[in-house]
C-alpha angles and dihedrals in degrees: 000000000000092000091056093050090046093053093045093049089047094052091048092047094049089050095049095041089047090055092049094047095045095253096308097108113092104165096217106126123072096258094043091046088056094050091048091050093047094049092043092048092051090051091048092047092049091050089049092049092049091049089055096039098047098072090044092051095046095045090091129202 
């Protein structure tokens, strides 16, 4: 399961960093791989947190 999350986070991170760098970021070397996984992991974590918080926020008084 960890491998799947790692690959998904890497793909998301490469896409986002590629957008920010004008398409020059490839995420192939070790350092770039780590940056891509970190950025993708943060995006996945924020989506998960929003998925959890949204029903709590909209529950109302």
